N, C-alpha and C positions, 0 to 999 in steps of 0.2 A: 504494500500500500504506500502511495506517495506521501511524503511528509508535507507539512504546511508550506515549508520553504520551496519545495519542488512544485507544489500546486500554484504558488504565487508566481514562480518563474514561468510556468505554462500560461498563466493568465496574462503576464506581461508580454509574452511572445504573441499570444492571440490578439492582444490590443494593438501591438505594433503592426501585425498583419492587416488588421481592420483599418488602421490609419493609412497604411500604404495603399490599400484598395481605394480608400476614400480620396486620397490625393490624386490617384490616377484617373478617378472617375468624377472629379468635381465639376460643377457647372457654375457659371456666374449667377448668383442668387441675390435677389433684392427682397428685403423684408418690407412689407406694408404693415405699419403699426396703426391699428384703428383706435383712435383716442378722441373721437368726436361725440361720444355719448353724453346724455344729459344727466346721468347718475340719479335718476328719480328715486330709486329705492334707498339711497344713502341718507336723504334728507339734508337740510342745511344748504348754505349758499355756495360752498366750495365743492367743485367737481371731485369725484373720488380719485381721478388721476393725479390730482395735485395735493392730496392729503399726505401729511408726513408719515413716513414709515422708516424706522431705524435711521433717522437723520437725513433722509432724502424723500422727495415726492415719489408716490407710488409709480408713476409712469417712468421716472428716471431709472428705477430698478430694472424695468422691462427694457428700456432703451439700452442700458449698459450691457445687459445680457446678450442682446443681438449684436451690439458693437464688438463684443469679445468672442462671439462664436466664430469658429474657424471657417465655416462654410457660408457665412453671410458676407457679401461684398459691399452692400450699400443698404441704406435704410431710407424709406419714405414715411414720414409721419403724417397721418391724416387727422386733423384736429378741428376744434371749433374756431370760427372766424376770430373770436375775441381772444383766443389763446395763441395766435400765430407768433406774436412777439415773445411770449413767455417761453415757447418751445425753442426759439432762437437763443434765448438766455440759457436754457438748459444745455443746449449744444455747446456753448462756450464755457459755462461754469463747470460742467461735469465732463468736458473733453470727450464728447461723443463724436469721434472723427468720421464714422461711417454714415452719420445722419446728413445726407446730401440735400434733402428736400423736405420742407414743411409746408403743407398745403391745406386749405379749408376743405372740410368734408361736406356730405350731403345731409338730407333729412333723416336717412336711415343708414344702418351699417352697410347694407348692400350698395347704396348709392355712394357711400364714402369709399368703399373698396374700389368701386368703379372709377372714382376720382383718382385713386392711387394708381390704377392701371393706366389711366390716361396720362398721368404725370410721368410714368416710366417711359411711355411711348414718345413723349415730347422732349425728354431730357437726353441729350447726346451722350452724357456720361453713363447713361444706363442702357445704351443701345445693345450691349452684349447680354442683357438679362435673358436667361433661358429658363429660370425657375423663380417663382415668387413664394415667399413665406409669409402667409397672412397671420397676424397675431393680434391679441388683445392688449391694449395698453394698460389694462387693469389686472394683468397677471404678473405681479412683481417677483414671484418666486420661480419663474422659469429660469433655468440655468443654461449657460452656453453648451454644456454637455447634452442636455435634452434637445436643444435646437440642432446640434450637429447630428445626433442620432436620427432625428426625423428627416433632415435633409438627405442623409445617405440613403435612407429607405426610399425617399421620393425619387432620387436619381435612378434607383433600380426599378421602381414600379410606376413612375410618372406621377404618382400622387401618394402622399402619406400624411398621417395626422397623429398628433399626440393624443393619447387616451389614458384613462385610469380604469382600474377594475373596481366595480361596485362592491362594497362590503356589506350592504344591506340587501334584504330581500326586495325584489322589484315587482311592483304590482301595476296592472293596467286598469283603468276605469272603464265603465260601460261604453258601448259603441254609440248610444244615443246621446244627443246634446243634453237631455234631461238628466241622464245618469251621470254624465261628466260634471254637470253643474252641481249635482248633489254629492259628488265625490263618492260614488258607489263603486266599490271594487268589483271587477269582473273576473280577473284571473291573475295567476302568478307566472312571471316570466322566468325561465331557466337562466340563472345568473351567469353560467359559463358562456352563454352566447351574447352577453351584453357588455358594452363598453361605454364609458362616459367620455364624450369628446371634449378636448381642450384645444389649446394652441401651443406651438405653431401648427399650421396646416399648410403643407408645402406642395405646390403643383407645378408641372411643366407649364410655362406661360401661355403657349398656344392653346393648350387644353383648357386652362383656366379662363382665358379670355373668351373662348367659345362658350363655356358654361355660363359666364357672367352675362354676356350680351344676349344669349339665347333666353335666359331667364327674364331679362329686362324687356325683351321684345314680346314675350308671351305673358307678362304680368305675374310671374312667379316670384314670391317674396319669402325670404327666410333669414334667420339671424346666424345660420351656420354655413360657412363656405363649403364644407364637405357636401352638404345637401345639393348645392349647385352642380357639383361635379358628379355626384351619384345620379342626379337627374338625367344626365346625358349618357348614362350606361357605363360609367367607368368605376371600377372597384378601387378602393383606397386602402393602402396598407396601414393597419393600426399599430402604433408604437407605444408600448406601455411606458409612461414617464412617471408613474407613481402617483400617490395621492396628495403630495405636497404642492403640486402645481396649481394652486387654487386661484380663483378669480375674486377680486374684491367687489362684492355686490352689496353687502349690508355692513353696518358699523361694526358688528362683532367680528367680521372677517379681518379687520385690521389687527385686532388683538391676537387672532389665530396666526396671522402672518408674522407678527412680532415674535411669537413663541417659536415658530418654525425657523426663523432666521437665527434666533438665539441658540436653538438646538444645533443647527448646522455649524455655527461658529464653534460651539463646544466640541462637536464631532470632529471638525477639521483640526482642532487643537489637541484632540485625543483625550479630552477630559470627561467624555460621557461614560456612564457606568453601564 
């Protein structure tokens, strides 16, 4: 039986091989960070993207992760009109070198992402973009490692998304609007076949552009970019990125995010028990 040292050596070799494969197969990838939401569920006057988390605004954590990811070459931030100057400040103050463009978004997430696609097409610096990584600006716990893993799978499959495995039993409500409104449970879903979608969601740009514009033309609306690509018959590779890649949606999520960041810091320092 191999010793722990030998197993670690094998893991190191495997990681080096994966890195080599990734380098040989990389594509110019531009991240579109969606940060134009109204944050209606947070309450208060400050948008959730700008709320402080461990000494930085929530969205800056997300921007820095994509800035540090090996397979992200450029970042386009799609923001509210009134936040344009603020994001320019973030770029300078936090040295987010890959943030090449900050543009106003639309009335919905889908419209905002379309604005991001149009910005990529119009910017000569982004002319080599062959993959896009669509991301939530309100996911401050996404790590560069998560991003790189999803990118590598997208390069192999044309489409990949970060997911997490549900830990609770999943129920469906009734088929009728009345049953759904009354929240009457109809059935139990086998948990092994269910995944919870997160971001990044990475797509070959031609494929994604076709999905986005097809949906716009036919009036199909969704808040999940995977659904746009699924709709045109393309299967998406699911990449388990764990349960810590949470989205800030409600006030309590900030406290949870603080705790996760503190745990990660202790873990990296080797002080967790």
